[in-house]
C-alpha positions as CSV (number, residue, x, y, z in Angstrom):
1,M,111.3,109.5,101.5
2,Q,113.4,106.2,99.8
3,K,116.5,106.9,97.3
4,R,115.6,106.0,93.8
5,L,118.0,103.3,93.0
6,I,116.7,103.1,89.2
7,V,116.5,106.0,86.6
8,S,115.9,106.3,82.9
9,D,117.1,109.6,81.4
10,P,117.7,110.0,77.8
11,A,120.8,111.4,77.6
12,V,122.2,108.4,79.6
13,M,122.8,105.3,78.0
14,M,119.8,106.2,75.3
15,G,117.3,106.2,78.1
16,K,117.6,102.1,79.2
17,P,117.0,102.2,83.0
18,V,120.3,102.5,84.9
19,I,121.1,102.5,88.5
20,A,121.5,105.6,89.6
21,G,124.1,107.9,89.8
22,T,126.1,105.6,87.4
23,R,126.2,104.0,83.7
24,I,125.0,100.2,84.2
25,T,122.1,99.2,83.2
26,I,119.3,96.9,84.5
27,E,120.4,95.2,81.5
28,L,123.7,94.1,82.1
29,I,122.5,93.3,86.0
30,L,120.2,90.5,84.7
31,E,122.7,89.3,81.8
32,K,125.7,88.6,83.8
33,L,122.9,86.9,86.7
34,A,121.4,84.8,83.9
35,A,125.1,84.1,82.7
36,G,125.8,82.4,86.7
37,K,127.9,84.9,87.7
38,P,127.9,85.6,91.5
39,V,126.4,88.6,92.7
40,E,130.1,89.3,94.8
41,Q,131.6,88.9,91.3
42,I,129.2,91.5,89.6
43,L,129.7,93.5,93.0
44,D,133.6,93.7,93.2
45,A,133.6,94.2,89.0
46,H,131.7,97.8,89.3
47,P,132.6,99.6,92.8
48,R,129.6,101.7,92.5
49,L,127.0,99.0,92.7
50,T,125.7,97.6,95.6
51,R,123.6,94.4,96.8
52,E,120.8,97.2,97.1
53,A,120.8,98.0,94.0
54,I,121.3,94.4,92.4
55,Q,117.6,93.4,94.3
56,A,116.1,96.9,92.6
57,A,117.0,95.5,89.7
58,L,115.6,92.4,90.0
59,A,112.8,94.2,91.0
60,F,112.1,96.0,88.1
61,A,112.4,93.8,86.0
62,A,109.7,91.3,88.0
63,E,107.6,94.4,87.8
64,A,108.2,95.4,84.2
65,L,107.4,91.6,83.1
66,Q,104.3,92.2,85.0
67,A,103.1,94.6,82.5
68,D,104.0,92.7,79.4
69,V,102.2,90.1,77.5
70,V,104.1,87.1,77.5
71,Y,103.5,84.9,74.9
72,P,104.4,80.9,75.4
73,I,107.5,79.4,73.6
74,A,106.9,76.5,71.5
75,E,109.3,73.5,72.6
76,A,111.3,72.7,70.0
77,A,111.2,69.6,68.5
78,V,113.9,66.9,69.1
C-alpha cells in the first residue's frame, strides 16, 4: 500500500492540503517553484520535504485543475 503524501485536516493549516506529517502546504511548494526556486533549495529549506513529496504536490495541483472550470484570461492591451 502506497503511503499517502498529501493530506487535508481542518486542524492543520486551516484544512489546506499539506505534505503528510508536516505543515508544508501544497500552495507554498507551488509558490516557491513558480518563483523560480530550484528544487534543491526548497529541499534544503524544508528538511522534512522530499523530492517525492514535491512531485506529489505537482500531481495534486494538476489533478485539482482538471476538476475546475478554467476561464480564459483576456490579454491586456498594450
